[in-house]
N, C-alpha and C positions, 0 to 999 in steps of 0.2 A: 448594602454599602460593603457591609463585613462578609457575607454568603459571599458575594462577588469580588473581594479581595481572596479571600481562603479558595474559592475555587480554581482562579486564576493563579494563584500561586500554584496550589495542586498539579495543576496541568503543569507549572516550569518547570519544578521539581521531576515530574514523571518525565518529562522530554528532555531534562538533563542528561535521567539517568539514562534515557533512550538509547542517546547517543554514547555514554561514557559505559555501558555494560560490557562490550567484546573487550575493550581494558581493564576490567572490574575483575570477569570472568576467566581469562586467559591470564597464564603464568606471563610472568614480567619479563624473562626473554623472550618472548613473543611478541609483545608490545614494542609500536613504535610512537615515539615523538607524544611522548604522552602532556607535554604541555600545549601540543596543538588540539588534542583529543578536549582538555580540560576547557581549551577555552571555546571550544567549536561546542560543549557541552554548554557553558555558561550562555553563550549569545543566543544558543535555541531554547534554553528556557526564559532568558530574557524576553526575547521577540514571542514566545506564547505567552507569557504573563502582559505583555505589552496589550496582545489583540486581544485577552480575553476580559481584559481589566477593562477594557473601553469600549463604551456604550455605542459606539460607532465600529459598523466590519470595515476590513482593509483590504484580506487577501484570503482567510481562512473562509472557505464555504463551508454551508452547512450548519455551522455550529452553535444555533439553536433549532437544530433540528435532529438529536440523537436518537437511535446510534451508530448513525453512519460515520463519524470520524472515531466515534470509539471504538465500534469495529476495525477500521484502518490501523488506530495505536494499538488494538491488542493482536492484529495480525504482523505488525513490525514486531512490536515488541516480541513475539515467540518466533518469527524468523529470526531475530539476532540471538536473542537466549538460543534457542535451540543448536544455531550454528555455530554459536560462541563455544557451546559443550561440546561439540561436535569435532571441532577446528583443537580443542584445547585434549582430548582424546589420546593422540597418539604423542602429546607433551608429556602430561601429567594427568596419567588414568586414574578414574574413579568408579565407584557403584554408576555413579549418576553418568559419568561420561561413557561408559560401558553401555550404558540404557540406552544413551543414543545413538550412539555408534551403531549400534544391533540395528535398531530401529529405523535407521537412516538408510542403513546397507539393503535391508529388505525392500524398503521403498524406492530407492534407486535402482534396485536390480528389477523391480516390479515394472518402473515406468523407464526403463530402455529399453524400449522398442522402437523398431524402425520409425525414421524422421518424427522421433518425438522429441519437444524443448528439450528433456534431459539427455537424450541421446546427443542432438545438436550441439550442447555445452560441453561434453565430452571431447566431443571430436572435433572442436576448435583448439585446442591445446596442443601443442605440437608432441612429435613424435616421440621424442625423447623423454618424454613425463612419465615419473616413476610409476610403476602402479598401484604402491600406495595414495600417492596423490591423485591420482585418475578416481581411486574407488571413493575417498574422500569429498570430493568435489562432485561426483555422481551423487553422493546420500546427500552433502547439502543442496543442490538441486531439486533429487526429490523432495525433500524435506521441505522446500522454500514453496516449491509447487502445490504440494497438500494443502501448507497451510492459506496460500491464496486460495486456492479453490472452494477452501472450508469457508474463510472470509466472505466469499464471492455467494455462497449458497445459504448464508447466515442471514446476507443481506435481502436474497430476495427472498427467503422466507419473512423477514423484517415488512416487507413490501406485499406480499401477498396475504400474510397468517396476521399480521399488526398489525396493518392499515395504515404504515409508514406513509407519508409525516403524520397523519388528520389524527391521529393517538395524542400528539404533544400538543394539539391544538391549532391555531391556522398558520399558515404556513407563508412566511415574510420572505418574499422576493428578494427583495432590498438586502435585507440581512444575511439571508442563507447564499445567494449569488452572487456579493458586491462586484465580481469582476466582471458579469454579464446587464449590460445596458438593453432594458427594455423598449427605450424609445426610439433607437435607431434599427435600421435591417430589416424592415420588414415585419411581419406576422409574428410575434412572439412564438407561438404553438411551435410555426413551422421551424423557425430558430433553435430554438429547445431541441426539437426532434432531431435535427440537422445534425445538431452539436453533441447531441446523445449518439448518434449512430458512426460519429468520427471516431469520437472516444473508446468506444467499444469495440469497433472493427481496429483500430490500433491498438488497441489492450490485447486482444485477441493475436494477432500480428508479430508484438514486440519480443513474446518468449523464443519465438521464430526467427526473427529478425536480427535479434541483440548478436548471438552466435557467430552467424554467419558476417555479418558486419564486422565483429571483431576477428574472424579466420581471415576476413580479405584484407584488413590492418595490421597482420600478424607483421609486416615489412615496416611498419613504421612504428609499434610500439612492441614492449616485451610482455608476452602474454606469460611466460613462465611466472610473473612477479603473483600472479592470480593463487599461486600454490602457497604463498604468505597466509598466514593465517589470520592477519585482522584485515588484510585485504581481501581475503575469500568471503570473509562473513558481511564484510559491503557490498563485495560486486555484485554475490548471490541475492540477497536480500533486496537489491537496486534491480536486478532481472527479473525477481519474482513479485517485487513490491508494486512496483511504479505499474505493470499491465494492471494489475487488479485492482490499483487504486481508480485507473482511469476507467477500468470495466463497472465498478463500481460507482462512480461519477456519471458514466453515460446512464444507467441503470436510475440513477436519481433523477436526470435531468426528463428521462421519459416518463417516470413517475408525477413529476411537475406539470410536465407540460401536457399530460393524460389529466390532471386534475382542473389546469384551467380551461379546458378543451370542454370537457364537462361544466366547469361552472357559466361557462358561457350557453350551453346549452340549454342549460337550467332557465339561466335568464332570458333567453330566447322563448322558450314554450312559457314565460310566466308573463311575458310581453304579449304575447300571442292570444293567450285566457285573457290579458284585459282588453284586448283590440274587440276579443269575439264578446265579451261579454257587454 
C-alpha cells in the first residue's frame, strides 16, 4: 500500500510539474493566466494520482506495461522543457537558452525542406509574421519533431530488443487496455490490428494535416497568437506529441495482437499434439 501511494504521488507531482513548466521557465512578462495554469496543474496531478492509486484501471492505457508511458512522459517533458527555453531566449537570454536556440536553429534548418512537416508549420503562418518569429517557430517544430521521432525509435527498440512487454511478466489486457472491450466486435486479434493500423496512419498524417487545417481555418482564428511564447510551447508540443503518442500506441497494440496470435498458435499445436498422442 505504501509503495502504491508513493508511486501514485510521485507521478502526480511530475504531471503537475510538467503542466506548470512553461510558466516556471518563461519570464513573468511572458506568462498568461497563472491562476488557470496552477489549477490545471493541480487537477492533472490529482487525476494522475487517483488513476495510479486505484487498483482498477479507468482510462490510462499500458499503466502496468513500462516503459511505454514513461517514454511518452519523457518525450513530453523534453518537448515542453526545450521549447520553453527556446521561447525564453528572445526575452531573457542565458547560456542554456542560447544553446537550445542554436541547436533548434540547426535542426529546423535541416528539416525545412519541401513538403516536410516543419516547412508546412512555417507556411501556415501569416505572410506578415516577423522573421524572428518564423525562425523560432521553425526551430520549435524541428526540436519537437526530433524528440517525437526519438521516442518512437526508443519504443521500437524496446519491442525488438527488450522484448516488451514480456520482460515485465504476463501482459494483462484488461488492466493495460481498459478502453478496449475484447468481448465485442469480432476477433480480438483482428480488432487490435485494425485499431493499431488506424492509430499509426493517423499519427503519420497528423503532422501534415494539422498545419493544412490551421491554414484553411485562418479566417476563423487568429494564427498570429501562435507567436505568443506560452501558446507556442503548447501548440507545437501538441502538434508533435499527439501523433507520436498515437504511433506508439499503434505499435503497442500490434505487439499485443502478435502475442495473442502466437499464444493461440501454441495452444492449437499443443491440442493437435495431444490428439495425435
